[in-house]
VEXVORO-763347 format. One record per residue (C-alpha): residue number from 1; x, y, z. Coordinates in Angstrom, 1 decimal. Example, Ala and Ser with C-alpha at 12.3 -4.5 7.8 and 13.67 -1.06 7.14 Angstrom:
REM VEXVORO-763347
+------+--------+--------+--------+
| resi |      u |      v |      w |
+------+--------+--------+--------+
|    1 |   12.3 |   -4.5 |    7.8 |
|    2 |   13.7 |   -1.1 |    7.1 |
+------+--------+--------+--------+
END
This chain:
REM VEXVORO-763347
+------+--------+--------+--------+
| resi |      u |      v |      w |
+------+--------+--------+--------+
|    1 |   24.7 |   26.0 |   19.8 |
|    2 |   24.5 |   25.2 |   16.2 |
|    3 |   23.9 |   21.8 |   14.6 |
|    4 |   26.8 |   19.5 |   14.0 |
|    5 |   26.6 |   16.4 |   11.8 |
|    6 |   29.0 |   13.4 |   11.7 |
|    7 |   30.3 |   13.4 |    8.2 |
|    8 |   31.4 |   10.0 |    7.0 |
|    9 |   33.5 |   11.5 |    4.3 |
|   10 |   35.7 |   13.4 |    6.8 |
|   11 |   35.1 |   11.0 |    9.8 |
|   12 |   34.6 |   14.1 |   11.9 |
|   13 |   31.6 |   16.1 |   13.2 |
|   14 |   31.1 |   19.4 |   11.2 |
|   15 |   28.9 |   22.3 |   11.6 |
|   16 |   26.1 |   22.1 |    9.4 |
|   17 |   25.9 |   24.8 |    6.8 |
|   18 |   23.8 |   24.1 |    3.8 |
|   19 |   24.8 |   25.0 |    0.3 |
|   20 |   21.9 |   27.2 |   -0.3 |
|   21 |   21.0 |   29.2 |    3.0 |
|   22 |   17.7 |   27.6 |    4.4 |
|   23 |   17.2 |   25.1 |    1.6 |
|   24 |   18.4 |   21.6 |    2.2 |
|   25 |   18.6 |   18.9 |   -0.3 |
|   26 |   18.8 |   15.4 |    1.1 |
|   27 |   18.9 |   12.0 |   -0.6 |
|   28 |   18.5 |    8.7 |    1.2 |
|   29 |   18.9 |    5.3 |   -0.3 |
|   30 |   15.5 |    3.7 |   -0.3 |
|   31 |   14.3 |    0.1 |   -0.2 |
|   32 |   14.8 |   -2.7 |   -2.8 |
|   33 |   11.2 |   -3.8 |   -3.0 |
|   34 |   11.4 |   -7.6 |   -3.4 |
|   35 |   10.5 |   -8.7 |    0.3 |
|   36 |    8.7 |   -7.9 |    3.4 |
|   37 |    9.7 |   -4.7 |    5.1 |
|   38 |   12.0 |   -5.5 |    8.2 |
|   39 |   13.6 |   -4.3 |   11.4 |
|   40 |   16.6 |   -3.1 |    9.3 |
|   41 |   14.2 |   -0.8 |    7.4 |
|   42 |   12.6 |    0.4 |   10.7 |
|   43 |   16.0 |    1.5 |   12.1 |
|   44 |   17.3 |    3.3 |    8.9 |
|   45 |   14.3 |    5.2 |    7.9 |
|   46 |   13.2 |    6.3 |   11.5 |
|   47 |   16.9 |    7.5 |   11.8 |
|   48 |   16.5 |    9.8 |    8.8 |
|   49 |   12.9 |   10.7 |    9.6 |
|   50 |   14.4 |   12.1 |   12.8 |
|   51 |   16.9 |   14.1 |   10.7 |
|   52 |   14.3 |   15.3 |    8.4 |
|   53 |   12.2 |   16.4 |   11.4 |
|   54 |   14.6 |   18.1 |   13.2 |
|   55 |   15.9 |   20.1 |   10.1 |
|   56 |   12.3 |   21.2 |    9.7 |
|   57 |   12.0 |   22.0 |   13.3 |
|   58 |   15.0 |   24.4 |   12.9 |
|   59 |   13.3 |   26.3 |   10.0 |
|   60 |   15.0 |   24.6 |    7.0 |
|   61 |   13.2 |   23.9 |    3.9 |
|   62 |   14.0 |   20.2 |    3.1 |
|   63 |   13.7 |   18.6 |   -0.2 |
|   64 |   13.9 |   14.8 |    0.9 |
|   65 |   14.3 |   12.5 |   -2.0 |
|   66 |   14.2 |    8.7 |   -1.7 |
|   67 |   14.5 |    6.2 |   -4.3 |
|   68 |   12.7 |    2.8 |   -4.8 |
|   69 |   14.9 |    0.3 |   -6.3 |
|   70 |   12.6 |   -1.8 |   -8.5 |
|   71 |   15.0 |   -3.2 |  -11.0 |
|   72 |   18.8 |   -3.7 |  -11.3 |
|   73 |   19.8 |   -4.9 |   -7.9 |
|   74 |   21.4 |   -8.2 |   -8.3 |
|   75 |   21.8 |  -11.0 |   -5.8 |
|   76 |   25.1 |  -10.6 |   -3.9 |
|   77 |   25.3 |   -6.9 |   -4.8 |
|   78 |   27.8 |   -7.7 |   -7.4 |
|   79 |   27.7 |   -7.7 |  -11.4 |
|   80 |   26.6 |  -11.3 |  -11.8 |
|   81 |   23.5 |  -13.4 |  -10.8 |
|   82 |   19.8 |  -12.8 |  -10.7 |
|   83 |   18.0 |   -9.6 |  -10.2 |
|   84 |   16.5 |   -9.8 |   -6.7 |
|   85 |   13.0 |   -8.7 |   -7.9 |
|   86 |   13.1 |  -11.1 |  -11.0 |
|   87 |   13.9 |  -13.8 |   -8.5 |
|   88 |   11.0 |  -13.2 |   -6.2 |
|   89 |    8.7 |  -12.9 |   -9.2 |
|   90 |    9.8 |  -16.4 |  -10.2 |
|   91 |    9.3 |  -17.7 |   -6.7 |
|   92 |    5.8 |  -16.1 |   -6.3 |
|   93 |    4.8 |  -16.8 |   -9.9 |
|   94 |    4.0 |  -13.0 |  -10.5 |
|   95 |    5.1 |  -10.4 |  -12.7 |
|   96 |    8.2 |   -8.5 |  -11.6 |
|   97 |    6.1 |   -5.2 |  -11.6 |
|   98 |    3.4 |   -6.6 |   -9.4 |
|   99 |    6.2 |   -7.9 |   -7.0 |
|  100 |    7.7 |   -4.5 |   -6.9 |
|  101 |    4.4 |   -2.7 |   -6.3 |
|  102 |    3.2 |   -5.3 |   -3.8 |
|  103 |    6.3 |   -4.8 |   -1.4 |
|  104 |    6.6 |   -1.0 |   -2.0 |
|  105 |    3.0 |   -0.8 |   -0.9 |
|  106 |    3.9 |   -2.8 |    2.2 |
|  107 |    6.9 |   -0.8 |    2.9 |
|  108 |    5.0 |    2.8 |    3.0 |
|  109 |    2.3 |    1.0 |    5.1 |
|  110 |    4.9 |    0.2 |    7.6 |
|  111 |    6.7 |    3.4 |    7.6 |
|  112 |    3.3 |    5.2 |    8.1 |
|  113 |    2.6 |    2.9 |   11.2 |
|  114 |    6.1 |    3.9 |   12.5 |
|  115 |    5.2 |    7.6 |   12.2 |
|  116 |    7.8 |    8.1 |    9.4 |
|  117 |    6.9 |   11.1 |    7.2 |
|  118 |    6.9 |   10.5 |    3.4 |
|  119 |    9.8 |   11.9 |    1.4 |
|  120 |    9.2 |   14.9 |   -0.5 |
|  121 |    9.9 |   12.8 |   -3.7 |
|  122 |    9.7 |    9.2 |   -3.9 |
|  123 |   11.1 |    8.0 |   -7.3 |
|  124 |   11.4 |    4.6 |   -8.9 |
|  125 |   14.4 |    3.4 |  -10.8 |
|  126 |   12.0 |    2.1 |  -13.6 |
|  127 |   10.7 |    5.6 |  -14.1 |
|  128 |   14.1 |    7.0 |  -14.9 |
|  129 |   15.6 |    4.7 |  -17.5 |
|  130 |   15.8 |    7.5 |  -20.1 |
|  131 |   18.1 |    9.6 |  -17.7 |
|  132 |   20.0 |    6.6 |  -16.8 |
|  133 |   21.1 |    5.7 |  -20.5 |
|  134 |   21.9 |    9.4 |  -20.8 |
|  135 |   24.3 |    9.4 |  -17.9 |
|  136 |   25.8 |    6.1 |  -18.9 |
|  137 |   26.4 |    7.6 |  -22.4 |
|  138 |   28.1 |   10.7 |  -20.6 |
|  139 |   30.5 |    8.5 |  -18.8 |
|  140 |   31.2 |    6.6 |  -21.9 |
|  141 |   31.9 |    9.9 |  -23.7 |
|  142 |   34.3 |   11.0 |  -21.1 |
|  143 |   36.2 |    7.7 |  -21.0 |
|  144 |   35.1 |    6.5 |  -17.7 |
|  145 |   33.1 |    3.5 |  -19.0 |
|  146 |   33.4 |    1.0 |  -21.7 |
|  147 |   31.1 |   -1.2 |  -23.6 |
|  148 |   32.1 |   -5.0 |  -23.9 |
|  149 |   31.5 |   -7.5 |  -26.7 |
|  150 |   28.9 |   -9.1 |  -24.6 |
|  151 |   26.8 |   -5.9 |  -24.4 |
|  152 |   27.4 |   -4.7 |  -21.0 |
|  153 |   28.6 |   -1.3 |  -20.0 |
|  154 |   31.2 |   -1.2 |  -17.0 |
|  155 |   32.5 |    2.0 |  -15.1 |
|  156 |   36.3 |    1.8 |  -15.3 |
|  157 |   37.3 |    2.2 |  -11.8 |
|  158 |   41.0 |    2.8 |  -12.5 |
|  159 |   40.0 |    6.2 |  -14.3 |
|  160 |   38.6 |    7.7 |  -11.1 |
|  161 |   41.6 |    8.5 |   -8.9 |
|  162 |   39.5 |    9.1 |   -5.7 |
|  163 |   37.7 |    5.7 |   -5.9 |
|  164 |   37.0 |    4.5 |   -2.4 |
|  165 |   37.5 |    7.9 |   -0.6 |
|  166 |   34.3 |    7.3 |    1.5 |
|  167 |   35.1 |    3.8 |    2.5 |
|  168 |   38.8 |    4.3 |    2.5 |
|  169 |   39.2 |    0.9 |    0.6 |
|  170 |   42.0 |    0.7 |   -1.9 |
|  171 |   41.1 |   -0.7 |   -5.3 |
|  172 |   42.6 |   -4.2 |   -4.6 |
|  173 |   40.3 |   -4.4 |   -1.5 |
|  174 |   37.2 |   -3.8 |   -3.7 |
|  175 |   37.6 |   -7.1 |   -5.3 |
|  176 |   38.0 |   -9.1 |   -2.0 |
|  177 |   34.6 |   -7.4 |   -0.9 |
|  178 |   32.8 |   -9.0 |   -3.8 |
|  179 |   30.4 |  -11.8 |   -2.5 |
|  180 |   29.9 |  -13.6 |   -6.1 |
|  181 |   31.8 |  -14.6 |   -9.1 |
|  182 |   33.3 |  -11.5 |  -11.0 |
|  183 |   32.0 |  -11.1 |  -14.5 |
|  184 |   34.5 |  -12.3 |  -17.2 |
|  185 |   34.1 |   -9.5 |  -19.6 |
|  186 |   35.4 |   -6.7 |  -17.5 |
|  187 |   38.8 |   -5.0 |  -18.1 |
|  188 |   39.4 |   -5.4 |  -14.4 |
|  189 |   37.8 |   -7.1 |  -11.7 |
|  190 |   36.9 |   -4.0 |   -9.5 |
|  191 |   34.9 |   -2.4 |  -12.7 |
|  192 |   31.2 |   -2.2 |  -11.9 |
|  193 |   28.1 |   -2.6 |  -14.0 |
|  194 |   26.2 |    0.5 |  -15.3 |
|  195 |   24.2 |   -1.2 |  -17.9 |
|  196 |   23.6 |   -5.2 |  -18.4 |
|  197 |   22.4 |   -7.0 |  -21.3 |
|  198 |   19.4 |   -8.9 |  -20.7 |
|  199 |   19.1 |  -12.6 |  -21.7 |
|  200 |   16.1 |  -14.0 |  -23.3 |
|  201 |   14.3 |  -14.8 |  -20.0 |
|  202 |   14.8 |  -11.4 |  -18.3 |
|  203 |   11.4 |   -9.6 |  -18.4 |
|  204 |   12.5 |   -6.1 |  -17.1 |
|  205 |   14.6 |   -4.6 |  -20.0 |
|  206 |   14.7 |   -1.7 |  -22.2 |
|  207 |   16.2 |   -0.7 |  -25.6 |
|  208 |   19.5 |    1.1 |  -25.5 |
|  209 |   22.3 |    2.2 |  -27.6 |
|  210 |   24.1 |   -1.1 |  -26.5 |
|  211 |   21.2 |   -3.5 |  -26.9 |
|  212 |   18.2 |   -4.5 |  -24.8 |
|  213 |   19.0 |   -4.5 |  -21.1 |
|  214 |   18.7 |   -2.9 |  -17.7 |
|  215 |   20.6 |   -0.6 |  -15.5 |
|  216 |   23.1 |   -1.6 |  -12.8 |
|  217 |   22.2 |   -0.9 |   -9.2 |
|  218 |   24.2 |    2.0 |   -8.5 |
|  219 |   23.5 |    4.2 |  -11.4 |
|  220 |   19.9 |    5.1 |  -10.4 |
|  221 |   20.9 |    7.1 |   -7.2 |
|  222 |   23.5 |    9.3 |   -9.3 |
|  223 |   20.9 |   10.0 |  -11.9 |
|  224 |   17.8 |   10.6 |   -9.6 |
|  225 |   19.7 |   12.6 |   -7.0 |
|  226 |   21.1 |   14.9 |   -9.8 |
|  227 |   17.7 |   15.2 |  -11.5 |
|  228 |   15.8 |   16.3 |   -8.2 |
|  229 |   18.7 |   17.9 |   -6.0 |
|  230 |   21.4 |   19.0 |   -8.5 |
|  231 |   24.9 |   18.1 |   -9.2 |
|  232 |   26.0 |   18.8 |   -5.6 |
|  233 |   23.6 |   18.7 |   -2.7 |
|  234 |   23.8 |   18.7 |    1.1 |
|  235 |   23.2 |   15.3 |    2.8 |
|  236 |   23.2 |   11.8 |    1.3 |
|  237 |   22.0 |    9.0 |    3.7 |
|  238 |   21.8 |    5.3 |    3.9 |
|  239 |   22.9 |    2.2 |    5.9 |
|  240 |   26.4 |    1.8 |    6.9 |
|  241 |   26.4 |   -1.3 |    4.6 |
|  242 |   25.7 |    1.0 |    1.7 |
|  243 |   29.0 |    2.7 |    2.2 |
|  244 |   30.7 |    0.1 |    0.0 |
|  245 |   30.2 |   -0.6 |   -2.7 |
|  246 |   27.1 |    1.5 |   -3.4 |
|  247 |   28.1 |    4.9 |   -2.1 |
|  248 |   31.6 |    4.7 |   -3.4 |
|  249 |   30.2 |    3.8 |   -6.8 |
|  250 |   27.7 |    6.7 |   -6.6 |
|  251 |   30.5 |    9.1 |   -5.8 |
|  252 |   32.7 |    7.8 |   -8.9 |
|  253 |   29.8 |    8.0 |  -11.2 |
|  254 |   28.4 |   11.4 |  -10.2 |
|  255 |   31.8 |   13.3 |   -9.8 |
|  256 |   32.9 |   11.9 |  -13.2 |
|  257 |   29.7 |   12.8 |  -15.0 |
|  258 |   29.3 |   16.2 |  -13.3 |
|  259 |   32.8 |   17.4 |  -12.8 |
|  260 |   32.2 |   18.6 |   -9.3 |
|  261 |   31.9 |   17.4 |   -5.7 |
|  262 |   28.8 |   15.1 |   -5.2 |
|  263 |   27.8 |   15.4 |   -1.6 |
|  264 |   28.7 |   17.7 |    1.2 |
|  265 |   27.8 |   15.5 |    4.2 |
|  266 |   27.6 |   11.7 |    3.9 |
|  267 |   25.4 |   10.3 |    6.9 |
|  268 |   25.3 |    6.6 |    7.7 |
|  269 |   23.1 |    4.8 |   10.3 |
|  270 |   24.3 |    1.5 |   11.9 |
|  271 |   22.9 |   -1.9 |   11.5 |
|  272 |   20.6 |   -4.1 |   13.7 |
|  273 |   21.0 |   -7.4 |   15.5 |
|  274 |   18.5 |   -9.6 |   17.2 |
|  275 |   19.2 |  -10.8 |   20.5 |
|  276 |   23.0 |   -9.9 |   20.1 |
|  277 |   23.4 |  -11.8 |   16.8 |
|  278 |   23.4 |  -10.5 |   13.1 |
|  279 |   20.0 |  -10.8 |   11.7 |
|  280 |   19.5 |  -13.3 |    8.7 |
|  281 |   17.0 |  -15.6 |    7.3 |
|  282 |   19.4 |  -18.5 |    7.6 |
|  283 |   19.8 |  -17.9 |   11.1 |
|  284 |   16.1 |  -18.0 |   11.7 |
|  285 |   15.9 |  -14.6 |   13.5 |
|  286 |   14.8 |  -12.5 |   10.5 |
|  287 |   12.1 |  -10.2 |   11.8 |
|  288 |    9.6 |   -8.5 |    9.5 |
|  289 |    7.8 |   -5.4 |   10.5 |
|  290 |    4.2 |   -6.8 |   10.1 |
|  291 |    5.2 |   -9.7 |   12.4 |
|  292 |    6.8 |   -7.3 |   14.9 |
|  293 |    3.7 |   -5.0 |   14.8 |
|  294 |    1.6 |   -7.9 |   15.7 |
|  295 |    3.3 |   -8.1 |   18.9 |
|  296 |    4.1 |   -4.5 |   19.8 |
|  297 |    2.7 |   -1.1 |   19.1 |
|  298 |    4.7 |    0.6 |   16.2 |
|  299 |    5.0 |    3.7 |   18.3 |
|  300 |    6.9 |    1.6 |   20.9 |
|  301 |    9.0 |    0.2 |   18.2 |
|  302 |    9.9 |    3.8 |   17.2 |
|  303 |   10.6 |    4.8 |   20.8 |
|  304 |   12.8 |    1.6 |   21.3 |
|  305 |   14.9 |    2.6 |   18.2 |
|  306 |   15.4 |    6.2 |   19.5 |
|  307 |   16.9 |    5.1 |   22.7 |
|  308 |   20.2 |    4.4 |   20.6 |
|  309 |   22.0 |    7.0 |   18.6 |
|  310 |   21.6 |    6.3 |   15.0 |
|  311 |   25.3 |    5.7 |   14.4 |
|  312 |   25.1 |    2.8 |   17.3 |
|  313 |   23.8 |   -0.5 |   16.6 |
|  314 |   20.2 |   -1.4 |   17.6 |
|  315 |   19.5 |   -4.8 |   19.2 |
|  316 |   16.0 |   -6.1 |   18.8 |
|  317 |   15.5 |   -8.2 |   21.8 |
|  318 |   11.7 |   -8.8 |   22.6 |
|  319 |   12.3 |   -8.8 |   26.4 |
|  320 |   14.0 |   -5.5 |   26.1 |
|  321 |   11.4 |   -4.0 |   24.1 |
|  322 |    8.7 |   -5.0 |   26.5 |
|  323 |   10.7 |   -3.3 |   29.3 |
|  324 |   11.0 |   -0.3 |   27.4 |
|  325 |    7.1 |   -0.6 |   26.8 |
|  326 |    6.3 |   -0.2 |   30.3 |
|  327 |    8.4 |    3.0 |   30.4 |
|  328 |    6.8 |    4.4 |   27.4 |
|  329 |    3.3 |    3.6 |   28.8 |
|  330 |    4.2 |    5.5 |   31.9 |
|  331 |    5.5 |    8.4 |   30.0 |
|  332 |    2.3 |    8.6 |   27.9 |
|  333 |    0.1 |    8.2 |   31.0 |
|  334 |    1.8 |   11.0 |   32.8 |
|  335 |    1.5 |   13.3 |   29.8 |
|  336 |   -2.3 |   12.2 |   29.4 |
|  337 |   -3.0 |   12.8 |   33.2 |
|  338 |   -1.4 |   16.4 |   32.9 |
|  339 |   -3.4 |   17.2 |   30.1 |
|  340 |   -6.6 |   16.4 |   32.1 |
|  341 |   -5.4 |   18.4 |   35.0 |
|  342 |   -4.3 |   21.4 |   32.7 |
|  343 |   -7.6 |   21.7 |   31.0 |
|  344 |   -7.7 |   24.8 |   28.9 |
|  345 |   -5.2 |   26.9 |   30.9 |
|  346 |   -3.0 |   29.1 |   29.1 |
|  347 |    0.8 |   28.4 |   29.4 |
|  348 |    2.8 |   30.7 |   31.8 |
|  349 |    6.4 |   31.4 |   31.8 |
|  350 |    8.2 |   28.5 |   33.4 |
|  351 |   12.0 |   28.2 |   33.9 |
|  352 |   11.9 |   24.4 |   33.8 |
|  353 |   10.0 |   24.1 |   30.6 |
|  354 |   12.5 |   26.6 |   29.0 |
|  355 |   15.5 |   24.8 |   30.3 |
|  356 |   14.2 |   21.2 |   29.3 |
|  357 |   13.5 |   22.6 |   25.7 |
|  358 |   16.9 |   23.9 |   25.5 |
|  359 |   18.6 |   20.6 |   26.7 |
|  360 |   16.6 |   18.8 |   24.1 |
|  361 |   17.8 |   21.0 |   21.4 |
|  362 |   21.3 |   20.9 |   22.6 |
|  363 |   21.1 |   17.1 |   22.6 |
|  364 |   19.6 |   17.0 |   18.9 |
|  365 |   22.1 |   19.6 |   17.9 |
|  366 |   24.9 |   17.1 |   18.7 |
|  367 |   24.5 |   15.0 |   15.7 |
|  368 |   20.8 |   14.1 |   16.3 |
|  369 |   21.6 |   12.5 |   19.6 |
|  370 |   18.1 |   10.9 |   20.4 |
|  371 |   19.3 |    8.9 |   23.2 |
|  372 |   20.3 |   12.1 |   25.2 |
|  373 |   17.1 |   13.9 |   23.8 |
|  374 |   15.0 |   11.0 |   25.2 |
|  375 |   16.3 |   11.7 |   28.9 |
|  376 |   14.8 |   15.3 |   28.8 |
|  377 |   11.5 |   13.7 |   28.0 |
|  378 |   12.0 |   11.7 |   31.2 |
|  379 |   12.8 |   14.8 |   33.1 |
|  380 |    9.8 |   16.5 |   31.8 |
|  381 |    7.5 |   13.5 |   32.8 |
|  382 |    8.8 |   13.6 |   36.4 |
|  383 |    8.1 |   17.5 |   36.4 |
|  384 |    4.4 |   16.8 |   35.3 |
|  385 |    4.1 |   14.0 |   37.7 |
|  386 |    5.4 |   16.2 |   40.6 |
|  387 |    3.0 |   19.0 |   39.7 |
|  388 |   -0.1 |   16.7 |   39.4 |
|  389 |    0.8 |   15.1 |   42.7 |
|  390 |   -0.1 |   18.4 |   44.4 |
|  391 |   -3.5 |   18.9 |   45.8 |
|  392 |   -4.0 |   22.0 |   43.6 |
|  393 |   -1.7 |   21.7 |   40.7 |
|  394 |   -0.7 |   24.9 |   38.7 |
|  395 |   -2.6 |   24.3 |   35.5 |
|  396 |   -0.4 |   27.1 |   33.8 |
|  397 |    2.7 |   25.3 |   34.7 |
|  398 |    1.3 |   22.1 |   33.4 |
|  399 |    0.4 |   23.8 |   30.1 |
|  400 |    3.9 |   25.3 |   29.8 |
|  401 |    5.4 |   21.8 |   30.1 |
|  402 |    2.9 |   20.4 |   27.8 |
|  403 |    3.8 |   23.0 |   25.2 |
|  404 |    7.4 |   21.5 |   25.1 |
|  405 |    5.8 |   18.2 |   24.5 |
|  406 |    3.4 |   19.4 |   21.6 |
|  407 |    5.8 |   22.0 |   20.0 |
|  408 |    9.2 |   20.1 |   20.3 |
|  409 |    9.0 |   16.5 |   21.5 |
|  410 |    6.0 |   15.4 |   19.2 |
|  411 |    7.1 |   17.1 |   16.0 |
|  412 |   11.0 |   16.1 |   16.4 |
|  413 |   10.6 |   12.7 |   17.8 |
|  414 |    7.5 |   11.7 |   15.8 |
|  415 |    5.9 |   10.1 |   18.8 |
|  416 |    2.3 |   10.3 |   19.7 |
|  417 |    2.5 |    9.9 |   23.5 |
|  418 |   -1.0 |    8.2 |   23.3 |
|  419 |   -2.1 |    6.8 |   26.7 |
|  420 |   -2.8 |    3.2 |   26.5 |
|  421 |   -6.6 |    2.7 |   26.0 |
|  422 |   -6.9 |    6.5 |   24.8 |
|  423 |   -8.4 |    9.0 |   27.2 |
|  424 |  -11.1 |    6.8 |   28.2 |
|  425 |   -8.7 |    4.8 |   30.8 |
|  426 |   -8.2 |    8.2 |   32.5 |
|  427 |  -11.8 |    9.2 |   32.5 |
|  428 |  -12.5 |    5.8 |   34.3 |
|  429 |   -9.8 |    6.5 |   36.9 |
|  430 |  -11.1 |    9.8 |   37.6 |
|  431 |  -14.6 |    8.4 |   38.0 |
|  432 |  -13.4 |    5.9 |   40.4 |
|  433 |  -11.4 |    8.7 |   42.4 |
|  434 |  -14.6 |   10.6 |   42.6 |
|  435 |  -16.3 |    7.7 |   44.1 |
|  436 |  -13.6 |    7.2 |   46.6 |
|  437 |  -13.9 |   10.9 |   47.5 |
|  438 |  -17.6 |   10.3 |   48.2 |
|  439 |  -16.8 |    7.4 |   50.5 |
|  440 |  -14.3 |    9.4 |   52.4 |
|  441 |  -16.9 |   12.3 |   52.9 |
|  442 |  -19.4 |    9.5 |   54.2 |
|  443 |  -16.5 |    8.4 |   56.5 |
|  444 |  -16.6 |    5.0 |   54.8 |
|  445 |  -12.7 |    4.8 |   55.1 |
|  446 |  -12.7 |    1.1 |   54.8 |
|  447 |  -14.2 |    1.2 |   51.3 |
|  448 |  -12.0 |    4.2 |   50.3 |
|  449 |   -8.9 |    2.3 |   51.3 |
|  450 |   -9.9 |   -0.8 |   49.6 |
|  451 |  -10.5 |    1.4 |   46.3 |
|  452 |   -6.9 |    3.0 |   46.8 |
|  453 |   -5.3 |   -0.5 |   47.3 |
|  454 |   -7.2 |   -2.0 |   44.4 |
|  455 |   -6.0 |    0.8 |   42.1 |
|  456 |   -2.4 |    0.3 |   43.5 |
|  457 |   -2.7 |   -3.5 |   42.4 |
|  458 |   -3.5 |   -2.3 |   38.9 |
|  459 |   -0.5 |    0.1 |   38.9 |
|  460 |   -2.3 |    3.4 |   39.5 |
|  461 |   -0.8 |    5.3 |   42.6 |
|  462 |   -3.3 |    7.7 |   44.3 |
|  463 |   -2.0 |   10.9 |   45.4 |
|  464 |   -3.9 |   12.5 |   48.2 |
|  465 |   -3.6 |   16.2 |   48.9 |
|  466 |   -5.5 |   18.9 |   50.8 |
|  467 |   -7.4 |   20.1 |   47.7 |
|  468 |   -8.3 |   16.6 |   46.5 |
|  469 |   -6.9 |   13.5 |   45.1 |
|  470 |   -4.7 |   12.9 |   42.0 |
|  471 |   -3.1 |    9.9 |   40.4 |
|  472 |   -0.1 |    8.5 |   38.2 |
|  473 |    1.0 |    5.1 |   37.0 |
|  474 |    3.6 |    3.6 |   39.2 |
+------+--------+--------+--------+
END
């Protein structure tokens, strides 16, 4: 079964056929670094990390580019108002560059904790001002943009007949989607900024043919994707909230400037809610990742996100996270127990191991369906527990099942499956079981039974067999 991807452009699943053989170019819209990383970031970048990991698992050479928006993103996502980073700099009494660097560092720290691999290239908007000015000039030269008397440069949306082909919005709908006042120097309300004139108090500004200013939000992605991936590339990703206006604007800019298709597959992850409600600071339910990590292991948060398909919403409910945490702990414990029982045994040919790996790959080939893929992890855990429950487990079979964990589940899902308390907790349980075995040899069955019952009260089930005793978490 070949890999199929849901392409937002066509609204259908399509077979994944890269433009250049085994080489894949993937661009994902990165964070605007003006505030704490939050659960929305976790949902989005874990989702695209899974895509990155699975493509690598399939043998593709993935060039993964992700931008850092450190200038030009205005409050309200429109063309009037205050730059988000400059606003935060004023609130914290810091230089905008210091704000951007501080929150960029926090973002990557949180991604590291979640097991999100770094992109091949992470590029800042401020590092590409020369290229941004050059593309704006291209659009002006081709008649897709215009300069106003106020010193702003706007994209002329009416000049691009396919505008809105991603979101399926008509031009008159683009205005109603604006969240703040429309700039009064535009030819048409739907036109969007490529370059904005900086007022006297604006700190982040650069010289340009149109005066001192700074780039609009959308232009950076068109510029950086072209620079690092070419005029047409395979996958463009982002949150579903980026579809309009951001990705529609990117398509208009890039296809007008380059004269060719922009992206083959557009991929969008869905959004997050908190206890069934939309997350927002005004609602008092805004969850930052540092706060969440103070309560829960980041690996658990990753596991929780993977319970839902990336195109489905993820609801962050602390009670549900705790419930899933119990399941994850048991998975980790069963894998750790199997590792101890397998020892250094070599894997043998095992039909269950081969079937589970095939089932896992089939799930992932169906548009990266982690929700279904996780079910094979549960099945494999049951197989490990069943084998470990035997008095004399087959170490080679355990090794075969564990190879699926190490060569398939871990690299693709990005989960460590580390048992709570590390390996030491298992060693302590094994030591206690040896003491119990000694008590049974001495026919001190009352002590042996009490040890068994005490372990049961702690959630450890003792498995007695002819060749000895094993254990598993209940």
